[in-house]
C-alpha positions in Angstrom: -6.1 -3.6 71.9 -4.5 -6.3 69.8 -2.8 -3.7 67.7 -1.4 -1.7 70.6 2.4 -2.1 71.1 3.6 -2.4 74.7 5.9 0.5 75.9 8.3 0.3 78.8 9.0 3.6 80.5 11.0 4.6 83.5 9.0 7.0 85.6 10.0 9.1 88.6 8.4 7.9 91.8 5.8 10.5 92.9 6.6 9.9 96.5 10.3 10.6 96.2 11.2 13.9 97.8 13.0 16.4 95.5 15.9 16.7 98.0 16.9 13.1 97.5 17.4 13.6 93.8 20.3 16.0 94.3 22.0 13.4 96.5 22.1 10.7 93.8 25.6 9.8 92.9 24.9 7.3 90.1 25.1 9.3 86.8 22.9 6.7 85.0 20.0 7.4 87.5 20.5 11.2 87.1 20.3 10.7 83.3 17.0 9.0 83.7 15.7 11.8 85.8 17.0 14.4 83.4 15.5 12.6 80.4 12.0 12.5 82.0 12.2 16.2 83.1 13.3 17.3 79.7 10.5 15.4 78.0 8.0 17.0 80.3 9.4 20.4 79.5 9.4 19.9 75.8 5.9 18.4 75.7 4.5 21.3 77.8 3.6 19.2 80.8 5.7 21.4 82.9 4.7 25.0 81.9 7.6 27.4 82.5 8.5 31.0 81.6 10.9 32.1 78.8 13.8 32.7 81.1 13.4 29.1 82.4 13.1 27.2 79.1 15.9 29.2 77.6 18.2 28.3 80.5 17.1 24.7 80.4 17.7 24.5 76.6 21.2 25.9 77.0 21.9 23.3 79.7 20.6 20.5 77.4 23.0 21.7 74.7 25.9 21.6 77.2 24.9 18.1 78.4 24.2 16.5 75.1 26.5 18.4 72.7 29.2 19.6 75.0 30.7 22.8 76.5 33.2 25.3 75.1 31.7 25.4 71.6 31.8 28.6 69.5 28.8 30.1 67.9 29.3 28.4 64.5 29.8 25.0 66.0 26.8 25.3 68.3 24.5 26.7 65.6 25.4 23.8 63.3 24.7 21.3 66.1 21.3 23.0 67.0 20.2 22.9 63.3 21.1 19.2 63.1 19.2 18.4 66.3 16.3 20.9 65.6 15.0 23.4 68.1 12.0 21.1 68.8 14.4 18.8 70.7 15.5 21.5 73.0 12.6 23.9 73.5 8.9 23.4 74.4 6.8 22.3 71.4 4.4 25.2 71.7 7.3 27.7 71.6 8.8 26.4 68.4 5.3 25.9 66.8 5.4 22.1 66.9 1.9 21.7 68.5 -1.2 23.5 67.4 0.6 25.6 64.9 -0.7 26.2 61.4 1.2 26.5 58.1 1.4 30.3 58.2 2.8 30.4 61.8 5.3 27.7 60.9 6.5 29.7 57.9 6.8 32.8 60.1 8.8 30.8 62.6 11.3 29.7 60.0 11.7 33.3 58.7 12.3 35.2 61.9 11.4 33.4 65.1 13.8 30.6 64.6 16.7 33.0 64.3 15.6 34.8 67.4 15.3 31.6 69.5 18.8 30.5 68.3 20.4 33.8 69.3 18.8 33.6 72.7 20.0 30.1 73.1 23.6 30.9 72.0 23.7 33.9 74.4 22.5 31.8 77.3 24.8 28.9 76.4 27.9 31.1 76.8 26.8 32.1 80.4 27.2 28.5 81.5 30.3 27.4 83.5 32.4 25.1 81.3 32.1 21.9 83.3 33.9 19.0 81.8 31.6 16.4 83.3 27.8 16.3 82.7 26.8 15.5 86.3 27.0 19.2 87.6 25.0 20.3 84.5 22.3 17.7 85.1 22.0 18.7 88.7 21.7 22.3 87.7 18.9 21.3 85.2 17.1 19.3 87.8 17.5 22.2 90.4 15.7 24.6 88.0 12.9 22.0 87.4 12.6 21.7 91.2 11.4 25.4 91.3 8.3 24.4 89.3 5.7 23.5 91.9 4.3 20.6 89.8 7.6 18.9 89.2 7.4 15.2 90.0 3.6 15.2 89.8 1.5 12.3 88.6 -0.6 13.7 85.7 -4.2 12.9 84.8 -6.4 14.1 82.0 -9.7 15.8 82.5 -12.0 18.7 81.5 -13.5 21.7 83.3 -16.4 24.0 82.4 -15.5 27.1 80.5 -17.0 30.4 81.7 -19.9 31.6 79.6 -18.9 34.3 77.2 -22.3 35.9 77.1 -25.9 35.6 78.4 -27.0 33.4 75.6 -23.7 31.5 74.9 -22.7 28.3 76.7 -19.2 28.0 77.7 -18.5 24.3 76.9 -15.5 22.5 78.4 -11.8 23.0 78.4 -9.2 20.2 78.4 -6.9 20.2 81.4 -4.2 18.1 83.0 -4.3 17.5 86.8 -1.0 17.1 88.5 -0.9 15.6 92.0 2.2 15.4 94.2 3.1 15.2 97.9 2.6 19.0 98.1 -0.7 19.5 96.5 -2.9 19.6 93.3 -2.3 21.6 90.2 -4.8 22.2 87.3 -3.0 23.1 84.0 -4.5 24.3 80.8 -3.2 21.9 78.2 -3.7 24.3 75.3 -2.4 27.6 76.7 0.3 25.8 78.8 -0.2 27.7 82.0 -1.5 27.0 85.5 -5.2 27.5 86.2 -5.2 26.5 89.8 -2.6 25.4 92.3 -3.5 24.4 95.9 -1.6 22.8 98.8 -3.5 20.1 100.6 -3.9 22.4 103.6 -5.8 24.8 101.3 -8.4 22.4 99.8 -11.1 19.8 100.4 -12.0 17.2 97.7 -14.5 14.6 96.8 -15.3 12.2 94.0 -18.8 11.5 92.6 -19.9 8.8 90.2 -21.9 9.3 87.0 -25.7 9.8 87.5 -28.7 10.7 85.5 -27.7 14.4 85.2 -24.0 14.1 84.5 -22.7 11.0 82.8 -19.1 11.4 84.0 -16.9 10.8 87.0 -16.2 14.2 88.8 -13.4 15.3 91.1 -14.6 18.2 93.2 -12.1 20.7 94.6 -13.2 23.1 97.2 -11.1 26.1 98.2 -11.3 29.6 99.7 -11.9 32.6 97.4 -13.5 36.0 97.0 -16.4 37.3 95.1 -17.2 41.0 95.0 -15.2 41.4 98.2 -17.1 38.7 100.0 -15.2 35.6 101.3 -16.7 32.5 99.7 -16.1 28.9 99.2 -15.4 27.9 95.6 -16.1 24.5 94.0 -14.3 23.4 90.8 -15.7 20.4 88.9 -13.1 18.3 87.0 -14.7 15.8 84.6 -12.5 12.7 84.2 -12.6 9.0 83.8 -9.6 9.0 86.2 -11.4 11.0 88.9 -11.5 8.1 91.3 -7.8 7.5 90.8 -7.1 11.2 91.5 -9.2 11.1 94.6 -7.4 8.0 95.9 -4.0 9.5 95.2 -4.9 12.7 97.0 -6.1 10.8 100.0 -3.0 8.7 100.1 -0.7 11.7 99.9 -2.6 13.5 102.7 -2.3 10.4 104.9 1.4 10.0 104.0 2.1 13.6 105.0 0.2 13.2 108.3 2.3 10.2 109.2 5.5 12.0 108.4 4.4 15.0 110.5 3.8 12.7 113.5 7.3 11.3 113.2 8.9 14.7 112.8 10.6 16.6 115.6 8.8 19.0 117.9 10.2 22.0 116.0 9.0 20.6 112.7 5.7 19.7 114.2 5.2 23.3 115.5 6.0 24.6 112.0 3.6 22.2 110.4 0.9 23.2 112.8 1.3 26.8 111.8 0.9 25.8 108.2 -2.2 23.7 109.0 -3.6 26.7 111.0 -3.8 28.5 107.7 -6.7 26.2 106.7 -9.2 28.4 108.6 -7.8 31.7 107.4 -8.9 33.4 104.2 -6.3 33.9 101.5 -4.8 37.4 100.9 -5.7 39.6 98.0 -4.2 38.7 94.6 -2.2 40.9 92.3 -1.7 40.6 88.5 1.3 38.5 87.4 2.4 37.4 84.0 4.1 34.1 85.0 2.6 30.9 83.7 3.3 29.3 87.1 0.8 31.5 88.9 -2.9 30.5 89.4 -5.6 32.1 87.2 -8.6 31.6 89.5 -10.5 34.4 87.9 -10.6 32.4 84.6 -12.3 29.4 86.1 -16.0 28.6 86.1 -16.7 27.7 89.7 -19.6 27.4 92.0 -19.4 29.9 94.9 -21.3 29.8 98.2 -21.1 31.2 101.7 -21.9 29.6 105.0 -23.6 32.0 107.4 -23.8 29.4 110.2 -27.4 28.4 109.5 -27.6 27.4 105.9 -25.6 27.4 102.7 -26.7 30.2 100.4 -25.7 30.4 96.7 -24.5 33.7 95.4 -26.5 35.1 92.5 -24.3 36.6 89.8 -24.7 40.3 89.1 -25.8 41.4 85.7 -22.9 43.4 84.2 -25.1 45.1 81.5 -28.5 45.1 79.9 -29.8 41.8 78.5 -29.7 43.4 75.0 -26.2 44.8 75.4 -23.4 42.9 73.7 -21.1 41.5 76.3 -17.4 42.4 75.9 -15.1 39.4 76.2 -13.4 39.1 79.6 -9.7 40.0 79.7 -7.4 37.3 80.8 -4.4 38.0 82.9 -2.3 35.9 85.2 -2.6 36.3 89.0 -0.2 35.8 91.9 -1.5 35.1 95.4 0.3 36.9 98.2 0.3 36.4 102.0 -0.4 32.8 102.9 -1.4 31.4 99.5 1.2 29.4 97.5 2.2 31.1 94.3 1.5 28.3 91.9 
């Protein structure tokens, strides 16, 4: 503690609506919002797809270097600044990359990324002032459901890879905003679970004799072998109590704003709240990092038949002596009344 150096950071208020950001006139305030959003993109805290981070990197070039540059001028400026200051670290190999992958990047991947960035840069409108460009950058970030979240660190159980192999735990970051809760894989940089507050229940438990950790429990609707079930996700974290308190405050804040809204807004909100009792629609495969991957989670499933809670027994996929093939992982997108997050 004595060796720690204090660090002063400006952080976006979690309770500030996105719509108010685009109404800000002070360019210095917009710069602070831009700097924080860019840092979260580069560090992978805001997972995004290639078309998003390419566009954002091109806007960063226009904001920080200038508009109207030719290919040679822009290439020189990019090399001086390095791609790692414009693109997510996991894209350019800055995090978790070994020596061989770094060498491959320098040989071919770097040139490919630069060409994509140059091409995207020339599609931008040549604004003379940075404000319109900053607003465009923030508008793209606003499409990410976890933009503006407060983030907490935690771990979840990994699914067992075989009958005799334990799954272990996986590091995740948990984002909480006025809209909902998002569980993000910190290594793979994609969303594992995204839920609105109307789609979940939660609780917090303290360490006990069996589990020496604070746990945040998230309950949500799901499906197992075609049967509607309730799913429980355990998030192990020293910050579980803080997360539970923030969720409770956000839910109360939303309920107060709903009461103060007009009759039309209230009727619309009631229709959204009415979705709580409905089961979510079927899911379809999707490659976007923004979409939930519920099938990759290790959850507890149960059904309520009106009399008692019954645990579902997992079906054996093969003989005990047959080698299990690894599960294939693919992104999913929820349709109907479930948020695509």
